[in-house]
N, C-alpha and C positions, 0 to 999 in steps of 0.2 A: 498525437502519436498512437494513443490507444484506439481511437476510431479507425486509423489507418490499418492497424493490425487486424481489427475485426473485419474491415472491408477486404483485406487480403485473404483472410481465412475463408470468407464466403466465396470469394472469387475462385479459390482453390477447390472448394466443395463443388462449385458449379462446373469447373473444368473436369474434375474427376468424375462427376456424375454423367457428363455428356460425352466422355471419351469413349464409352463402350456403345457401339451400335447394336449390340446383341440385346440390350435391355432398354428399350425406348421409353418405358414408363416405370414409375416406382411401384413398389408393393405397399399400397396404403395400409393393408392389414398389419404388416410388419412395423410400419411407422407408428400406427396407432398403438400397437403393443408397446413400442418404445416409449411413447408418450405416457401411457398408463403407468409404466414402471418409473418414469421420471417424476410424475406427480406423487407417486407413493414415496419415492426417495426424498423428494423435496419436503413433503409433509413431515417426515421424520428427522431429516438431517440438515435442512437449510435454516441456518440460524436466524436469518432476517425475515423469514416468511411472515410471521405474525405482525411484526412491526410494520412492514410494508402494507399489509392488508388493513390493519387497524388504524395506523397513523397517517399513511398516505392515501388510504381509501381505495386501493386496488381491489376490484371485484374479482376474486379468484374464480368463482363459479362461471361468471360470464366469460372470463378470459379462457378458461378451460374449454367451454363449449365452442367459442370462436376458433380456437386453435385446432380442435378436433375436426371441425367442419373444413377448415382450410387445408389440413393434411389430406382429407379425403378428396379434395379437388385439385391437389397440387400438380399432378400429372407427371412429375419426374422427381428423381432423388434430389436434384438441385433445388427444385421448387419446394419440396418438403423441408430441406435444410434451411431455406430462407424463412419458411413459416416458423420453424423452431427457433431460429435466431431472433425473429420478431417477438416471439413469446418471451425469450430471455431478456430482450431489451426493455420490455414493459416494466421490469422490476427495477431498472436503473440502479443496479448494484454492480460495481466494477469487478467484484470477486465471483459473481455468478456468470459463467462464460462457457461457450462452446469451445472445447480445447482438443488439441491433438492427443493421440494415444500416448500413454506413458510407455516407453520402450526401454529395455535394458540394452547394454552394449556400450561401446566407446562413446565418449562425449564428442560432440561436433567441434570443429575448429572454431575458437572464439574470435578469430580474425585479428589478433593483435599483431602489430609490427615488431614487437619485442621478440628477442630470441625465446624459443619455447622453454618453459621452466617445468621440470618433472613434478607432477603432482598438482601444480597450479592450473594448467590448462585442463587436465583431467577432472579437476574439481570445479570447473566452470568459471574460473576467475578471469576477469577482463579489467581493463583500465577504464573507469568511468570518467566523465567530464567533471572535474572537481573545481575548476576555476569559477570565479564570480560570473554570474549571468545578469544579476542586477547591476545597473550602471553606477557602481560605487565611486567611479572617477568624477561623478557630478557632485559628490559631497564636498563641502567647502574644505580646502586644505588637505584633500585626500593624500595620505602617505602610505603606500604599501609597505608592509613589514615582512611578509613571508608568502611563499607560494606552496607548491606541493599538494599534499592530500588535503590540507586544511588552510587555504589561503586566508590572510588576515591583513588588516591595516588600521590606520587611525584617522579620525576626523575630529580635530580638536581634542577634547578629553574623552572621546567615545571610541572604544575599540569595536571593530566589525570583524566577525569570524564567519567563514563560509563552511557549512556542514552540508555537503551536496548529496551524500549517500549515507544510509545507515545500514547497509549490507556489506559484509566483509568481502563478498565476491566481486565488488566493484573496485577493489584496490589490488590490482595485480602486482604492483611494485612492492606492496607490503608483504604479499605472499612470497614473492621472489626473495625478499630479504630474509624471511624466516628460513628458507632453504639454504641461503648462503651462511647464515649464522648457526644453523643446526636446529632441528625440531626436537622439542622435549617430548614428554610422555603424553601430553594432551593432544587432542585432535588438531588437525590443521586449522579448522575453523576457529577454535578457541585460541590457538596461538596467534593467528592473524588479528583476531578481535582484541586480544590483550595488547599487541603491539600498537594497534590503532588507538586504543584507549590511552595508552601512555603518550603517544604523539599528540593526541588532542589535548590532554592535560598540559603538556609542555607548551602548547600554543596559547592556552589560556594564561598560563603563568607569564609567557612572553608579553602578552598584551597588558597584563597588570603591571609588569615592570616598566613598560613603555609609558605608563602614566594613565591608563584607561580607568575612568571612574564609573563609566556606564558601558555596558556591553550589548551589542546587537548580534544575535546569532541568526544567520541567514539560512533558513530551511525552505526557502521558496524553490519550487521544482525538485524537491527531494521526494522521490517516489516511494521511499520506504526501505525495508530491509529485513532486519532480524531482531532478536531479543537484545541485541547490543543497544537498542534505543534506551532501555531502562538503565543500563550502565552509564551511558552518556549523560542522561538526566542528572545523575549524582554529581557530576563535575560542576554543574552550574548553580548549585545551591548548597548552603550549609545547614539547611533545615531538614527536618524529618517530614517526608511527604507520604500521603496515603490516598489511595483511590480504590474503587470497586474492582475486584478481579474480573477478567473476561469471563463471560458466560459460555459454557460448553453445551452443545446439544446432548440430549439424553432423555427424551420424553418417556413417560411411563405409561403411555396408552397408544392406541391406534388413532392417528390423526387424519386419515385420508378423507374424512368427511368435510374438511375445509374446502375441498374442490367442488362440493355440492352446496355450498353456502351455509354449512353447519358450523357452529362455534366449536373450536377444539376443546376436547374434554380435559386436556392437560397442556401445560406449557411445553414448548419445544426444547426447553433447557433442563438440564439436570439441576440438582440443588446448588444454590450459589455457594461458592467457597468464601473463605475469610478474605478481608481486604488485603490488598498488596501494599507493601511499605518500602520506601527507599530512604536510606540514611544518607543525606547529602555529604559529599566529600569536602565541599567548600573550596575547590580550586578557584571558583568565582563566588563572591558573596555580595556584590554590589547590585545596583539596579540593572535589570535584565529586560531586553526587548527581543521578541522572536518575530522575524520577518517571514510571513506565510503568504501563500497564494493558492490558486485553484489547482495547482499541480503538487501541492504538499499532500502526501497520501500515505495510507497504510501505517507502517511502523513510524513514519515521520509524524503522522497524526497522533499516535500514541505518545511520542516524545512531547508534542505540544500539549496534549491533554493532561499530562502530569502537572504541568505548570498552571494550566487553566483551572483545574480542579482545586488547586492549593493556593490560588492567588499569588503565585510566586514569580510571575513575569507579566509584562504587558505585550499583548499580541497586536502586531501591526501588519497591515496588508489587506488581503482578501480572504474570504471563506475558503477553507481547505477543500480538497477534492471530494471527500466523503467515501473513501474506500473502507474505512473501519477495520475491524479484525478480519483475518483471512483464514488461512488453512492450518489448523493444528494437526500435526502428524500427517500432513498431505491433504487434509480436508476430506470432503466426501465427493464421490464420483458416481455418475450413472453411465454405464457403457452402452452405447447405442448398438443395436444388432443390425439395423437396416443400413447403417453407414459407419465408416471407420472413424468415428469421433466419440468423445466423451463430453458430458456436461459436468463441469466442475463447480462445486458450491462451497461457500464458507461454512465451517462447522463451529464457529465461535462468534461472539458479538461483544463489543466494548461499549459501555455506557458512561456518559459524563455524569458529574455529580448531580446535575439537575434532571437526570433520567433520560436524556437524549441519546439515541443510538448514534454512534460516530459516523454511520453512513449518511447522516444529514450534513456532515462537514462541521467544522469548528469555526465560529465567527470571530473576527478580530475585535479587539477593544477599540482600535483606531483604524478606520478604513483608509487605504491608499489606492490610487488608481493603477493597480498592478498590470493592467493590460496596456497601459501607456507608461512604460518603464521610466522614461526621462521625467515625466510629471511625478511619478511615484518617488523618484530619488529626490526631487526638489521638495516634495511634501515631507519626506523623512527628514531632510535637512532642517526644515522649519520646525518640525516636531522636536528634534534634538536641541535646536537653539532655544526653544521656548522653555 
């Protein structure tokens, strides 16, 4: 899906660039100027730059020379846009992307078939796909207990709970309910988050009362969301958890020399803050498994990392996507002048207890063949039975 969006964006760039017969070729000087500003911005504001250069071995100087030459011979704005896209792809960072311009004005139609809800549509709320996508019906004796925002069921003495989204904006029905019952003094986002947290808590209690002694929380294909992830973590443990705070960019020197092969004179990050702590609520206190896959990303990876760093759950499935931390206060952007697009970059990074940047993904403790769902379900059944 992410690859399709990138392909659509580049197709749009190509169409826009070739639509005007008045400008048959691009202004390579303008594109090179944009590229120089982009390099300067990335050196100062791109949180994962040093990790990718040092740990993945990306040669920044060679890449910069190659890209500059390719821009000079691109021949058209569409060609230059493709060069820039290839430059961005070399970093293999989902949060580093060529993006549309941020524009003010009315929000676009979210395409829901539900009646419009004042404030919800304007706030960008839509109804996500919350049902199970993992074939839970293959688990022995599968017994569904609940649907809705957080579907759940039982297999033997194991409860299975689906947590498909960790972003409030994917729960239009919860937003609509807040309007029906009345909004308090807090913002819409916090009101919806509070309602979802209460609903999730009640679902855990329901599973416990149904006899669950082990709990599987399915966050496969969970693409992330918001800071709600940390609040959700607290429901699934009675322990006090701790992990390193995300690192924010804030270098104390000019770092542009990294594009010439020079070692940066300072870190891209500001001084590290104190560790983050979560006091578990203990709605669930028993054995916990988290079902993860290559589409578990961003805030969902943060959710997983809390348990990983504190040995508080067993991770089963496949390595997560590797989106890591994203955009604090909107992240950082470089506005292109040669073309109506921005380059958006993450301005924070999260690290696991062993020092690994989350953009490398989080490995499971027990691997399942998640690309063959039926086989994965059978393997999970054997794991639970053993």
